[in-house]
mmCIF file as Biopython writes it, N, C-alpha, C and O atoms, coordinates in Angstrom:
data_model
#
loop_
_atom_site.group_PDB
_atom_site.id
_atom_site.type_symbol
_atom_site.label_atom_id
_atom_site.label_alt_id
_atom_site.label_comp_id
_atom_site.label_asym_id
_atom_site.label_entity_id
_atom_site.label_seq_id
_atom_site.pdbx_PDB_ins_code
_atom_site.Cartn_x
_atom_site.Cartn_y
_atom_site.Cartn_z
_atom_site.occupancy
_atom_site.B_iso_or_equiv
_atom_site.auth_seq_id
_atom_site.auth_asym_id
_atom_site.pdbx_PDB_model_num
ATOM 1   N N  . MET A ? 1  ? 110.931 38.770 78.004 1.0 0.0 1  A 1 
ATOM 2   C CA . MET A ? 1  ? 111.943 39.802 78.037 1.0 0.0 1  A 1 
ATOM 3   C C  . MET A ? 1  ? 111.282 41.178 78.136 1.0 0.0 1  A 1 
ATOM 4   O O  . MET A ? 1  ? 111.685 41.995 78.964 1.0 0.0 1  A 1 
ATOM 5   N N  . CYS A ? 2  ? 110.286 41.442 77.313 1.0 0.0 2  A 1 
ATOM 6   C CA . CYS A ? 2  ? 109.626 42.750 77.353 1.0 0.0 2  A 1 
ATOM 7   C C  . CYS A ? 2  ? 108.789 42.914 78.616 1.0 0.0 2  A 1 
ATOM 8   O O  . CYS A ? 2  ? 108.758 43.990 79.213 1.0 0.0 2  A 1 
ATOM 9   N N  . LEU A ? 3  ? 108.111 41.840 79.018 1.0 0.0 3  A 1 
ATOM 10  C CA . LEU A ? 3  ? 107.282 41.898 80.215 1.0 0.0 3  A 1 
ATOM 11  C C  . LEU A ? 3  ? 108.107 42.260 81.444 1.0 0.0 3  A 1 
ATOM 12  O O  . LEU A ? 3  ? 107.621 42.934 82.353 1.0 0.0 3  A 1 
ATOM 13  N N  . LYS A ? 4  ? 109.336 41.815 81.464 1.0 0.0 4  A 1 
ATOM 14  C CA . LYS A ? 4  ? 110.235 42.091 82.589 1.0 0.0 4  A 1 
ATOM 15  C C  . LYS A ? 4  ? 110.439 43.592 82.796 1.0 0.0 4  A 1 
ATOM 16  O O  . LYS A ? 4  ? 110.660 44.035 83.923 1.0 0.0 4  A 1 
ATOM 17  N N  . VAL A ? 5  ? 110.367 44.377 81.717 1.0 0.0 5  A 1 
ATOM 18  C CA . VAL A ? 5  ? 110.537 45.833 81.824 1.0 0.0 5  A 1 
ATOM 19  C C  . VAL A ? 5  ? 109.203 46.565 81.668 1.0 0.0 5  A 1 
ATOM 20  O O  . VAL A ? 5  ? 109.175 47.762 81.383 1.0 0.0 5  A 1 
ATOM 21  N N  . GLY A ? 6  ? 108.091 45.832 81.859 1.0 0.0 6  A 1 
ATOM 22  C CA . GLY A ? 6  ? 106.780 46.454 81.860 1.0 0.0 6  A 1 
ATOM 23  C C  . GLY A ? 6  ? 106.176 46.709 80.491 1.0 0.0 6  A 1 
ATOM 24  O O  . GLY A ? 6  ? 105.285 47.549 80.363 1.0 0.0 6  A 1 
ATOM 25  N N  . LYS A ? 7  ? 106.632 46.013 79.476 1.0 0.0 7  A 1 
ATOM 26  C CA . LYS A ? 7  ? 106.099 46.192 78.118 1.0 0.0 7  A 1 
ATOM 27  C C  . LYS A ? 7  ? 105.398 44.915 77.671 1.0 0.0 7  A 1 
ATOM 28  O O  . LYS A ? 7  ? 105.834 43.813 78.004 1.0 0.0 7  A 1 
ATOM 29  N N  . GLU A ? 8  ? 104.307 45.066 76.914 1.0 0.0 8  A 1 
ATOM 30  C CA . GLU A ? 8  ? 103.576 43.925 76.388 1.0 0.0 8  A 1 
ATOM 31  C C  . GLU A ? 8  ? 103.736 43.880 74.873 1.0 0.0 8  A 1 
ATOM 32  O O  . GLU A ? 8  ? 103.555 44.892 74.196 1.0 0.0 8  A 1 
ATOM 33  N N  . VAL A ? 9  ? 104.071 42.719 74.346 1.0 0.0 9  A 1 
ATOM 34  C CA . VAL A ? 9  ? 104.195 42.547 72.898 1.0 0.0 9  A 1 
ATOM 35  C C  . VAL A ? 9  ? 102.815 42.189 72.356 1.0 0.0 9  A 1 
ATOM 36  O O  . VAL A ? 9  ? 102.223 41.192 72.768 1.0 0.0 9  A 1 
ATOM 37  N N  . THR A ? 10 ? 102.303 43.004 71.431 1.0 0.0 10 A 1 
ATOM 38  C CA . THR A ? 10 ? 101.003 42.725 70.824 1.0 0.0 10 A 1 
ATOM 39  C C  . THR A ? 10 ? 101.136 42.274 69.381 1.0 0.0 10 A 1 
ATOM 40  O O  . THR A ? 10 ? 100.186 41.732 68.814 1.0 0.0 10 A 1 
ATOM 41  N N  . TYR A ? 11 ? 102.300 42.488 68.774 1.0 0.0 11 A 1 
ATOM 42  C CA . TYR A ? 11 ? 102.548 42.069 67.395 1.0 0.0 11 A 1 
ATOM 43  C C  . TYR A ? 11 ? 104.037 41.839 67.234 1.0 0.0 11 A 1 
ATOM 44  O O  . TYR A ? 11 ? 104.849 42.661 67.660 1.0 0.0 11 A 1 
ATOM 45  N N  . LEU A ? 12 ? 104.392 40.735 66.626 1.0 0.0 12 A 1 
ATOM 46  C CA . LEU A ? 12 ? 105.799 40.412 66.429 1.0 0.0 12 A 1 
ATOM 47  C C  . LEU A ? 12 ? 105.969 39.830 65.038 1.0 0.0 12 A 1 
ATOM 48  O O  . LEU A ? 12 ? 105.259 38.900 64.658 1.0 0.0 12 A 1 
ATOM 49  N N  . LYS A ? 13 ? 106.904 40.372 64.283 1.0 0.0 13 A 1 
ATOM 50  C CA . LYS A ? 13 ? 107.154 39.894 62.929 1.0 0.0 13 A 1 
ATOM 51  C C  . LYS A ? 13 ? 108.642 39.625 62.782 1.0 0.0 13 A 1 
ATOM 52  O O  . LYS A ? 13 ? 109.462 40.528 62.946 1.0 0.0 13 A 1 
ATOM 53  N N  . ARG A ? 14 ? 108.991 38.373 62.472 1.0 0.0 14 A 1 
ATOM 54  C CA . ARG A ? 14 ? 110.394 38.016 62.268 1.0 0.0 14 A 1 
ATOM 55  C C  . ARG A ? 14 ? 110.795 38.469 60.871 1.0 0.0 14 A 1 
ATOM 56  O O  . ARG A ? 14 ? 110.144 38.107 59.890 1.0 0.0 14 A 1 
ATOM 57  N N  . ILE A ? 15 ? 111.860 39.259 60.774 1.0 0.0 15 A 1 
ATOM 58  C CA . ILE A ? 15 ? 112.323 39.755 59.480 1.0 0.0 15 A 1 
ATOM 59  C C  . ILE A ? 15 ? 113.659 39.157 59.072 1.0 0.0 15 A 1 
ATOM 60  O O  . ILE A ? 15 ? 114.082 39.286 57.923 1.0 0.0 15 A 1 
ATOM 61  N N  . ALA A ? 16 ? 114.325 38.498 60.025 1.0 0.0 16 A 1 
ATOM 62  C CA . ALA A ? 16 ? 115.625 37.891 59.728 1.0 0.0 16 A 1 
ATOM 63  C C  . ALA A ? 16 ? 115.916 36.805 60.748 1.0 0.0 16 A 1 
ATOM 64  O O  . ALA A ? 16 ? 115.402 36.809 61.866 1.0 0.0 16 A 1 
ATOM 65  N N  . ILE A ? 17 ? 116.763 35.871 60.319 1.0 0.0 17 A 1 
ATOM 66  C CA . ILE A ? 17 ? 117.321 34.872 61.224 1.0 0.0 17 A 1 
ATOM 67  C C  . ILE A ? 17 ? 118.821 35.001 61.069 1.0 0.0 17 A 1 
ATOM 68  O O  . ILE A ? 17 ? 119.390 34.553 60.073 1.0 0.0 17 A 1 
ATOM 69  N N  . GLY A ? 18 ? 119.459 35.607 62.042 1.0 0.0 18 A 1 
ATOM 70  C CA . GLY A ? 18 ? 120.887 35.895 61.910 1.0 0.0 18 A 1 
ATOM 71  C C  . GLY A ? 18 ? 121.110 36.825 60.737 1.0 0.0 18 A 1 
ATOM 72  O O  . GLY A ? 18 ? 120.480 37.879 60.646 1.0 0.0 18 A 1 
ATOM 73  N N  . LYS A ? 19 ? 122.000 36.444 59.842 1.0 0.0 19 A 1 
ATOM 74  C CA . LYS A ? 19 ? 122.314 37.272 58.672 1.0 0.0 19 A 1 
ATOM 75  C C  . LYS A ? 19 ? 121.355 37.041 57.510 1.0 0.0 19 A 1 
ATOM 76  O O  . LYS A ? 19 ? 121.435 37.739 56.499 1.0 0.0 19 A 1 
ATOM 77  N N  . LEU A ? 20 ? 120.451 36.075 57.637 1.0 0.0 20 A 1 
ATOM 78  C CA . LEU A ? 20 ? 119.518 35.744 56.557 1.0 0.0 20 A 1 
ATOM 79  C C  . LEU A ? 20 ? 118.267 36.607 56.643 1.0 0.0 20 A 1 
ATOM 80  O O  . LEU A ? 20 ? 117.489 36.489 57.589 1.0 0.0 20 A 1 
ATOM 81  N N  . GLN A ? 21 ? 118.077 37.472 55.660 1.0 0.0 21 A 1 
ATOM 82  C CA . GLN A ? 21 ? 116.875 38.295 55.585 1.0 0.0 21 A 1 
ATOM 83  C C  . GLN A ? 21 ? 115.736 37.448 55.026 1.0 0.0 21 A 1 
ATOM 84  O O  . GLN A ? 21 ? 115.901 36.778 54.007 1.0 0.0 21 A 1 
ATOM 85  N N  . LEU A ? 22 ? 114.582 37.476 55.688 1.0 0.0 22 A 1 
ATOM 86  C CA . LEU A ? 22 ? 113.456 36.664 55.251 1.0 0.0 22 A 1 
ATOM 87  C C  . LEU A ? 22 ? 112.669 37.374 54.155 1.0 0.0 22 A 1 
ATOM 88  O O  . LEU A ? 22 ? 112.670 38.602 54.063 1.0 0.0 22 A 1 
ATOM 89  N N  . ASP A ? 23 ? 111.997 36.578 53.326 1.0 0.0 23 A 1 
ATOM 90  C CA . ASP A ? 23 ? 111.223 37.085 52.195 1.0 0.0 23 A 1 
ATOM 91  C C  . ASP A ? 23 ? 109.925 37.709 52.699 1.0 0.0 23 A 1 
ATOM 92  O O  . ASP A ? 23 ? 109.028 36.992 53.143 1.0 0.0 23 A 1 
ATOM 93  N N  . GLU A ? 24 ? 109.815 39.031 52.637 1.0 0.0 24 A 1 
ATOM 94  C CA . GLU A ? 24 ? 108.628 39.728 53.136 1.0 0.0 24 A 1 
ATOM 95  C C  . GLU A ? 24 ? 107.406 39.502 52.257 1.0 0.0 24 A 1 
ATOM 96  O O  . GLU A ? 24 ? 106.285 39.777 52.687 1.0 0.0 24 A 1 
ATOM 97  N N  . LYS A ? 25 ? 107.594 39.007 51.036 1.0 0.0 25 A 1 
ATOM 98  C CA . LYS A ? 25 ? 106.472 38.764 50.117 1.0 0.0 25 A 1 
ATOM 99  C C  . LYS A ? 25 ? 105.806 37.412 50.354 1.0 0.0 25 A 1 
ATOM 100 O O  . LYS A ? 25 ? 104.741 37.140 49.798 1.0 0.0 25 A 1 
ATOM 101 N N  . LEU A ? 26 ? 106.421 36.566 51.171 1.0 0.0 26 A 1 
ATOM 102 C CA . LEU A ? 26 ? 105.869 35.249 51.461 1.0 0.0 26 A 1 
ATOM 103 C C  . LEU A ? 26 ? 104.664 35.409 52.389 1.0 0.0 26 A 1 
ATOM 104 O O  . LEU A ? 26 ? 104.792 36.006 53.458 1.0 0.0 26 A 1 
ATOM 105 N N  . PRO A ? 27 ? 103.492 34.885 51.999 1.0 0.0 27 A 1 
ATOM 106 C CA . PRO A ? 27 ? 102.290 35.049 52.830 1.0 0.0 27 A 1 
ATOM 107 C C  . PRO A ? 27 ? 102.451 34.416 54.216 1.0 0.0 27 A 1 
ATOM 108 O O  . PRO A ? 27 ? 103.179 33.437 54.378 1.0 0.0 27 A 1 
ATOM 109 N N  . VAL A ? 28 ? 101.773 34.976 55.198 1.0 0.0 28 A 1 
ATOM 110 C CA . VAL A ? 28 ? 101.791 34.456 56.561 1.0 0.0 28 A 1 
ATOM 111 C C  . VAL A ? 28 ? 101.327 33.000 56.539 1.0 0.0 28 A 1 
ATOM 112 O O  . VAL A ? 28 ? 100.323 32.673 55.907 1.0 0.0 28 A 1 
ATOM 113 N N  . GLY A ? 29 ? 102.058 32.134 57.226 1.0 0.0 29 A 1 
ATOM 114 C CA . GLY A ? 29 ? 101.714 30.720 57.300 1.0 0.0 29 A 1 
ATOM 115 C C  . GLY A ? 29 ? 102.269 29.881 56.166 1.0 0.0 29 A 1 
ATOM 116 O O  . GLY A ? 29 ? 102.163 28.655 56.189 1.0 0.0 29 A 1 
ATOM 117 N N  . SER A ? 30 ? 102.860 30.530 55.174 1.0 0.0 30 A 1 
ATOM 118 C CA . SER A ? 30 ? 103.447 29.811 54.045 1.0 0.0 30 A 1 
ATOM 119 C C  . SER A ? 30 ? 104.927 29.568 54.294 1.0 0.0 30 A 1 
ATOM 120 O O  . SER A ? 30 ? 105.524 30.139 55.206 1.0 0.0 30 A 1 
ATOM 121 N N  . TYR A ? 31 ? 105.499 28.715 53.471 1.0 0.0 31 A 1 
ATOM 122 C CA . TYR A ? 31 ? 106.931 28.463 53.563 1.0 0.0 31 A 1 
ATOM 123 C C  . TYR A ? 31 ? 107.459 28.114 52.181 1.0 0.0 31 A 1 
ATOM 124 O O  . TYR A ? 31 ? 106.696 27.838 51.254 1.0 0.0 31 A 1 
ATOM 125 N N  . ARG A ? 32 ? 108.759 28.134 52.066 1.0 0.0 32 A 1 
ATOM 126 C CA . ARG A ? 32 ? 109.423 27.698 50.843 1.0 0.0 32 A 1 
ATOM 127 C C  . ARG A ? 32 ? 110.745 27.075 51.236 1.0 0.0 32 A 1 
ATOM 128 O O  . ARG A ? 32 ? 111.253 27.311 52.332 1.0 0.0 32 A 1 
ATOM 129 N N  . LEU A ? 33 ? 111.299 26.282 50.340 1.0 0.0 33 A 1 
ATOM 130 C CA . LEU A ? 33 ? 112.592 25.670 50.611 1.0 0.0 33 A 1 
ATOM 131 C C  . LEU A ? 33 ? 113.690 26.713 50.520 1.0 0.0 33 A 1 
ATOM 132 O O  . LEU A ? 33 ? 113.604 27.647 49.723 1.0 0.0 33 A 1 
ATOM 133 N N  . LEU A ? 34 ? 114.714 26.553 51.332 1.0 0.0 34 A 1 
ATOM 134 C CA . LEU A ? 34 ? 115.861 27.454 51.280 1.0 0.0 34 A 1 
ATOM 135 C C  . LEU A ? 34 ? 116.749 27.101 50.095 1.0 0.0 34 A 1 
ATOM 136 O O  . LEU A ? 34 ? 116.860 25.937 49.709 1.0 0.0 34 A 1 
ATOM 137 N N  . THR A ? 35 ? 117.374 28.115 49.531 1.0 0.0 35 A 1 
ATOM 138 C CA . THR A ? 35 ? 118.353 27.872 48.479 1.0 0.0 35 A 1 
ATOM 139 C C  . THR A ? 35 ? 119.650 27.403 49.130 1.0 0.0 35 A 1 
ATOM 140 O O  . THR A ? 35 ? 119.833 27.545 50.339 1.0 0.0 35 A 1 
ATOM 141 N N  . ASP A ? 36 ? 120.543 26.847 48.326 1.0 0.0 36 A 1 
ATOM 142 C CA . ASP A ? 36 ? 121.852 26.439 48.854 1.0 0.0 36 A 1 
ATOM 143 C C  . ASP A ? 36 ? 122.582 27.634 49.460 1.0 0.0 36 A 1 
ATOM 144 O O  . ASP A ? 36 ? 123.239 27.507 50.493 1.0 0.0 36 A 1 
ATOM 145 N N  . GLU A ? 37 ? 122.465 28.789 48.816 1.0 0.0 37 A 1 
ATOM 146 C CA . GLU A ? 37 ? 123.120 30.003 49.320 1.0 0.0 37 A 1 
ATOM 147 C C  . GLU A ? 37 ? 122.558 30.405 50.685 1.0 0.0 37 A 1 
ATOM 148 O O  . GLU A ? 37 ? 123.314 30.788 51.577 1.0 0.0 37 A 1 
ATOM 149 N N  . GLU A ? 38 ? 121.244 30.320 50.851 1.0 0.0 38 A 1 
ATOM 150 C CA . GLU A ? 38 ? 120.624 30.672 52.132 1.0 0.0 38 A 1 
ATOM 151 C C  . GLU A ? 38 ? 121.057 29.709 53.239 1.0 0.0 38 A 1 
ATOM 152 O O  . GLU A ? 38 ? 121.268 30.121 54.380 1.0 0.0 38 A 1 
ATOM 153 N N  . ILE A ? 39 ? 121.187 28.447 52.900 1.0 0.0 39 A 1 
ATOM 154 C CA . ILE A ? 39 ? 121.653 27.461 53.880 1.0 0.0 39 A 1 
ATOM 155 C C  . ILE A ? 39 ? 123.071 27.796 54.324 1.0 0.0 39 A 1 
ATOM 156 O O  . ILE A ? 39 ? 123.391 27.704 55.509 1.0 0.0 39 A 1 
ATOM 157 N N  . GLU A ? 40 ? 123.908 28.178 53.390 1.0 0.0 40 A 1 
ATOM 158 C CA . GLU A ? 40 ? 125.288 28.553 53.734 1.0 0.0 40 A 1 
ATOM 159 C C  . GLU A ? 40 ? 125.318 29.796 54.624 1.0 0.0 40 A 1 
ATOM 160 O O  . GLU A ? 40 ? 126.142 29.888 55.534 1.0 0.0 40 A 1 
ATOM 161 N N  . ILE A ? 41 ? 124.429 30.746 54.366 1.0 0.0 41 A 1 
ATOM 162 C CA . ILE A ? 41 ? 124.344 31.948 55.208 1.0 0.0 41 A 1 
ATOM 163 C C  . ILE A ? 41 ? 124.001 31.545 56.641 1.0 0.0 41 A 1 
ATOM 164 O O  . ILE A ? 41 ? 124.614 32.036 57.588 1.0 0.0 41 A 1 
ATOM 165 N N  . LEU A ? 42 ? 123.031 30.659 56.800 1.0 0.0 42 A 1 
ATOM 166 C CA . LEU A ? 42 ? 122.650 30.204 58.139 1.0 0.0 42 A 1 
ATOM 167 C C  . LEU A ? 42 ? 123.791 29.462 58.826 1.0 0.0 42 A 1 
ATOM 168 O O  . LEU A ? 42 ? 124.024 29.646 60.021 1.0 0.0 42 A 1 
ATOM 169 N N  . LYS A ? 43 ? 124.494 28.635 58.083 1.0 0.0 43 A 1 
ATOM 170 C CA . LYS A ? 43 ? 125.629 27.899 58.652 1.0 0.0 43 A 1 
ATOM 171 C C  . LYS A ? 43 ? 126.749 28.840 59.088 1.0 0.0 43 A 1 
ATOM 172 O O  . LYS A ? 43 ? 127.444 28.561 60.064 1.0 0.0 43 A 1 
ATOM 173 N N  . SER A ? 44 ? 126.927 29.939 58.383 1.0 0.0 44 A 1 
ATOM 174 C CA . SER A ? 44 ? 128.013 30.870 58.705 1.0 0.0 44 A 1 
ATOM 175 C C  . SER A ? 44 ? 127.728 31.672 59.968 1.0 0.0 44 A 1 
ATOM 176 O O  . SER A ? 44 ? 128.635 32.309 60.504 1.0 0.0 44 A 1 
ATOM 177 N N  . ASN A ? 45 ? 126.495 31.656 60.455 1.0 0.0 45 A 1 
ATOM 178 C CA . ASN A ? 45 ? 126.126 32.387 61.669 1.0 0.0 45 A 1 
ATOM 179 C C  . ASN A ? 45 ? 126.557 31.676 62.936 1.0 0.0 45 A 1 
ATOM 180 O O  . ASN A ? 45 ? 126.493 32.263 64.016 1.0 0.0 45 A 1 
ATOM 181 N N  . GLU A ? 46 ? 126.990 30.439 62.837 1.0 0.0 46 A 1 
ATOM 182 C CA . GLU A ? 46 ? 127.331 29.663 64.030 1.0 0.0 46 A 1 
ATOM 183 C C  . GLU A ? 46 ? 128.583 30.161 64.689 1.0 0.0 46 A 1 
ATOM 184 O O  . GLU A ? 46 ? 129.005 29.614 65.707 1.0 0.0 46 A 1 
#
């Protein structure tokens, strides 16, 4: 998408998936299980 308009992406950080804000304190490459509330937030984005 960026290359199409002559821009190069050199760094990309996902901060949210739909309405779900991601935990910025979670180290790169790590993961954690979603809470029931977070799962419902993701389901509501459909």
